[in-house]
N, C-alpha and C positions, 0 to 999 in steps of 0.2 A: 951176095948183094941183098938178097931179101932180108937176111938176118941183120945186116948193117942198117938197112932202111928201117927195119922194125925197131932197132936200138935207138936210132936217131929220133924216131917218132916218139918213143917213150921218154927220152931225155928232154925233147921239146915240151912234152906234156908236163913233165916234172917241173921244168923251169916256169911254165905258165902258172901251174898250181902254186909254186913257191911265191911267184910274183903277186898272185891274188892274196895269199896268206899275209905277205908283207903289207900289202895295201890295207887289208882288214885290220892287221895289228896296229898299223900306224893310225888308222881311224879310231881304234879303241883307245890308244894312248892319248890321243887328242881329247877324246871324250872324257877319259879319266882325269886328265889335267884340268879340263873345264869344270868337271864335277868337284874336284878338290878346291879349285878356285872359289866355287860357289859355296861349298860345305864347310870350309875352314872356320869361318866365324861361328857357325852353329856348333861345331865340335868344341871350340874353345868355351862356348857358353855351357854346353853339357858337362865338360870337365870341371868347370868352375862350380856348377851346381852340385856335382858329385862330391867335390872336395869340401864345399861348404856344409853339405848334409853330414858328411863324415865327422867334421869338426864339431858340429852341433851335438851329434850323438855322443861324442867323446866327452864334451863338457857336461852333458846331462848325467852320464854315468859317474863322472867324478863328483858332481854335486850331490848325487844320491848317496855315494859312499861317504862323503864328508857329513852329510845330513844325519846318517845313522849314528855317527859318533857324537856330533855337536848338537844335533837337533833336540834331543831330550833335555840337554842342559839349558838351552835357550828357552824351551817350552816350560821347563820347571821353574825358571827364574821369572817368567812372565806371570803377573798376577791374574788369577781367574776366580770369579765368584763361584763357579761350579766345582772347583777342586775341593775334595773332602779333606779334612785335617788328617795328618799322618798319625798312625797308631804307634810307630817307633821313631826314634830320633834319627835312625840311619836309613829310613826309607826314602829320603830325598835322592839317594843315588841308586835306588833299587832298579829303576828302569834302565839306567846306564849299565848296571851290572849285568842285566839280561842281554845287552847288546855286545858289550866289550868283555869277552870271556878271558879269564886268565889262561896263560899257555899251559898245555898239558904237561904234567910231569911224566918223564919217560924213565921207566925202571924195569928190571927183570922181575916178572911176576912169579911169586913163590907159591901161589895157589889161590883158591877161592874160599872166602869166608862167608858162611850163612849164619845169621844170628836171629834168635827168637826172643823178643823182648817180653818181659813179664811185669805185671802190675798196672797201675793207672797211668794217665798221660804223663805226669811229670817224672815218675820213676822211669818210664820208657824214654822220655826225652833225655835225661842225663845219661842213660845207658847207651843211647845212640851216639852221643858225643864221645863216650868212652870207646865204643867199638870203632868209630872212625879213627881215633887216635891210635888204637892198637893196629888196625889194618895199615895205616900209614907207616908205622915204624916196623912192621913185619914185611913190608913191600908185597902185599897181597891185594887181590881184587875183592872188594866188598860188594855183596849182593844187597839190594835194598832191604832193610830190616823188616822182619815179620812182626806185627803187633799182636799183643795178647788178646785172644778172643774167648778164652776159657775161664777167666777169673769171675769174680762176683758180678762184675758189670756186664759181662757177656756181650760186649760191643763188637759187631762184625766189621767195623771200619778197617780199611787197609791203610797203609802208609800214605798213599796218594789221596785218600779221603780227608786227611788231616793236614798234611804238609805239602808244600809245592815241590813235587818230586823232581821236576826238571831243574828248578833253581838249586835244589840240594845237590844234584849231580854236577851241574856246571860250575857252581861256586867253589867246589872242592876239587876240580880237575887238576889244579896245580899241586894238590897234596896226595890224592889217592884216586885210583880208578874205581868207579862205582857203576854197576850194571843193574838194570831192572830185573833181569833173569839170568840164570846160568846159560852158558853156551849149550846148544841142543845136545851135543854128544855127552856132556857132563850131566845134563839134566836127566838123560836116559839112565846113566849110572846111578844117580840119586834115587830115581824111581825104582830101580832094582835093589836098592839098599846098599849100594857099594860106596859108602862114605863113612866117616868117623864122627861121632858126636860126644860131647861132654859138657859139664858145667864147670867153668873156670873157678879157681879158688877166689873167694871174696877178698877185696882190699889188696890185691896183688900189685907188686911193683912191675915195671915194664920188663925187668930182667926175667921174671917168671914166664912171660909170654915168649921171650927169645929162647929160653932154655927148654920149656915144656911144650908150648903150643906150636912154635915154628917148625920143629922137626916133624910133628904130626901133619902139618900142612904140606910140607915137602914130600912126605911119604904117601899121603892119601889124596893129595891135590884138592880135595873138597873137605872142609871141616865145618861141622855144625855146632855152634855154641848155644845150648838150649836154656841157659839162664844168663841174664845180663845185669841184674841189679847189683850195684856196688861191687863190681868186679875189678875196679882199678883204684889204686890207693889215692888218698887225698893229698898226700905229701910225699916228698922224696923222689919226685919225678923231674926229668929235664924240663927246663923252662919252655922249650919248643912244644912239648906235649901239653903242658898246661895252657899255653896260648892257643893251640889247636882246639882243645876242648872248648875254649871260649869262642873261638871263631865259629865252630859248629853251632853252639848254643845261641849266640847273639846275632848271627848273620845267616848261616846256611839253613837253619830250621825255621823257615818262614811258613806260616799257616797258609792254607788255600785262600784264594781270592774271596770265596763265598764266606768263610769264617772271618777274615779280616774286614770285609765290608760290613758285616753285621756287628762286629765289635766296634767299628767306628760309629755306627748308628746308635748303639747303646750309650757310648761316651758322649755323643752330641746331645742326646736326650737329657742325660744327667747334667751336662755342663750348662744347659739352658736354665737350670735351677740353682746354679752356683757350685761351690766346692762339694766334693763328696768323699766319703770314706768307704773303703771296701773291707768288709768283715768276712774273713774266711772262717765261717762257722762250721768247723769239722764235727758235725753231730749227726752224721748219717748212720744208717743201720750197720753197714759193714765195719765202720770205725769202732762203734760201741761193742760189737760182737767180738772183733779181733782183740781189742784192748781189754775186754772184760769190765769196762767201766759202765756202771749202771746207776749212777747218782740221779735221783729224781724219777727213776722208772718204776712202774708198778710191777706186781708179781708176774702178771701175764707177759709183760714186755721182757722182764728178766729171763723168764723161761724161754721165750722166743730167741733171744740173743744167745743164750747158752746152747740151745739146740743147733743153731747156725754155726757156732764156733766148733762144736764137735763134729759137724758134718763136713767141715772144710779140712781136707787133709794137709793143705799147705800151712795152716796155722798150727804150729807145734805146741804152743802153750794152751792147755785146756783148763786146768784148775787155777782159778785166779781169785785173789782176795780184792774185791773192788775198792773197799775203803782204804786198805793199806796202800794200794796203787795210787789212789787219789791223793793221799797225804804226801806221797813221794813226788808228786807233781807229774805223774806219768799218764794222767788222763786228760782228755780235752776239756776245756772249760765248758760247763753247761750254758744254755742260753740265759738262765737266771744269773749265774755267776758273771757271765759276760756283761750283762746289763749293769751290774754293780761296778765292774772294773771301768767300763767306758765312762760312767757317771763320775767315778772317783778321779779319773784322769782329767776331768774338766771339759769334756766335749759338750758343746751346745746341744740342747735337746731337740733343736730344730734341724740339726745336720742331716743331710741325706746319707743313709747307710745302705749300700748295695751288698746284699748277702750273696757271696760267691760260694755256692755249695749245691749239692744235690738235694734230695728230699730230706728235710729235717725230721729225725725220728720223733714221733709223738705229735707232729704237725702243729697246728695252731695252738694247741694246749701248752706246748713247751715254749712257744714264741710269745705267749701272752704278756709276760712281764717285760720282755725286751721291747715289744711294740708299745707298751704303755709308757715306758721311759723315753723311747725314741720313736715317735709316731711316723717319721718319714723313712720307714723301712721299705726297700724295694728289692725286686729280683728281676732277672731277665724275663721271667714269665709275666710279671706285672707291667713291665715297661714296653714290651713288644706285642705285636699282634700274633695271634695263634698261627697265622699263615707264615710269619717270619721264621717261626721255630719248627714248622711242619717237617722240613727236611732233617732236622736234628733230633726228632723224636726217636727214642730207643737207641740213641748214639751218645752215650754218656761221655765218651772221650772227646767228642766234638763239642759237647756242652761245656766240658772242662776247659777246652781251648778258648772258648768264648769268654769264660770267667777269667782266664789267664790274661787275655788282652785288656780287659777292663781293669784288672788288678794292677797292671803296669801303669795305667794312665791315671789312677786315683791320686788324690792329694795325700791321703794317708792309707796305709795298708796295715790291717791288724789280723793276724792269724790266731786262732784259739788253740792250736796244737801245732807242734813243730814237725809236721809230716812233710812229704815230698813237695807238695805244691807250695807250702809255706816257705820251705828252704830255697827252692828254685826261684820263686818270685822275689824273695828277699835278695838273692844274689843278682838277679836281673835288674832290680831297682837300684842296687848299689852301682851297677854298670851304667845306669841312666842317671849319672851325677848324684848318686846317693839320695834318692827320693825317700821321704820319711816312711819308715816301717817300724811300728811299735811291736816289740817282741816280748810278750807277757812272760814273766817269771812265775810259772804256775805253782811251783812249790811254795814260794813266799806268799803268793796270792791266796792259795787255799787256806794257809794258816791265818792270814789276815781276815779273810771272809768269815771263817768260823768264829774268830774273836769278835768281829762286828755283829754277826748274827746272834751270838749269845750275850751280847750287851757289854762285853769287856772293853770294846773300843767305841768311842763316839764316832759320828760320821766325819767330823773334821779331822780327827786323829787318823782314821782309816784312810781318808782321801790324801792327807799329807804324806803318809808313809808310801802309799801306792805311787804317787807322783815322784817321790824321792827315789824309789826303787827303780823306776823306769826312765830316769833322767838320761842315762847313758845307754839305753836299749832302744835306739831309734834308727838303726841301720847306718850309722855314721862310720867313717873309715876306722878300721882297727886291724890288728894282726890276727891271723887265724890261729886258734889255740891248737897246739899239736900235743898229742898224748901218745908217745911211742908204745906200740904193741896193743893199743886200745882204740882202733879206728872208729868204732861205733860211738865212743864217748867224746872224741875230739870234734872240732868244727868241720862241717861238711864242706868240701871244695866248692860245690855249686851255690852254697849260701854266702860264701865270701871268696870269690875268685880273685884274690888280691894281686896275683901276677898280671892281671889284665886291667887293673884299675889305675888310672893315671896318678891319683893323689896318694897312693900307698907309700911312695918314697918320702913324702913330707911327713906322713904318720911315723914311719920308721925312724926318721931323724929326730923327731920330737919326743919319742918314747924312750 
């Protein structure tokens, strides 16, 4: 009985507790119901705010994305007094090109190509174009080219000091993979000397690189080409290769913002005073020493030039007859000869002449007759403040880049020697709608100048023949001259990249 009573008591307590819990639960349900009745409008408001915020952020993100593509176009088309004039005709799209990158080309990498360029700015410029084309058609990875720091100019500038390296890489990503440095594991191998290097054969066809260079790349993984000047033929190459060389030269090799900005400043200063002629007066010490040309130099200068030539191991020709070389038209025109030629061609004596060159050998003494005939002679040093050029001091390659930009923009370009700058600028001006470039026929001119100086020709006769000789030497459209097995004597690809010029088809059909 006691046990039963105890059980009944417990059961009664359980029922009471359950009853209490039910009451509590019912009260809580009622409270919750009341709460939701009160809170539902607030919840709707909060949800609406959250959805609205989310939609706004989505719209903002979409607008930003669209703005990155179309914004530059709209901004470029909107006139602005503060916008500086463009130095190139294709720079209207330069900002868009930075934003909208071409798709990466995907290919099996056959190795890594290191190249060391040699020579001055324009020799290295054309070599870089060649090396990109070679890397593209060998399906290898190109490391940013090393620039020459050991030549006569001893310029310590790196690639990124002269060219916009990021634009160079991104603009060519649809053609070839380009890296600033080797991957670390391969760099260690190179540091230990575990790589292969050679100088490619000059003026080679692309088949040479497939047969001789590609197997070395596959075997050694890293290949160093230690000479790059004129290592790819002018002619006999696939059209795609020729067009890629042009793409690199005219689009991918953009100078740094600092150089381009200063170039625009020089052009603005010149334009304020009207049209201007750029004279590439190739009469610096290195040119005269290398060529052995010493017309007008005194004995002390001749000895200095000769010593320099013998001291330079890269210059193979040591014994040179300067007079014979001059009569063959193989010497640069002297400042005195240049003065006569410009006058004979009929240039107004008041024309602005910008001298695109380094230090003229002999200084003011050699420029005296040219300055007397054409008093409006200017240079970058005379047009700019010393502070403008402070960064460029002892960087001759960067100075040459500045002259290159001004040469492209001139009304007339006249080189006194057919060196690398003369040829590359000539080709670039052809690309820019065949801007006027007068190409002196030095062999004919030297004969005429000597006849005029000894009294055999009157001034009128001399001037008439000079004009007639150069009537068709103005950088107008023409076919490149091809001389099989004599690439040094035929027309240089970069002086007349006819495969990339729109009007060349019209020339072909009429000739």
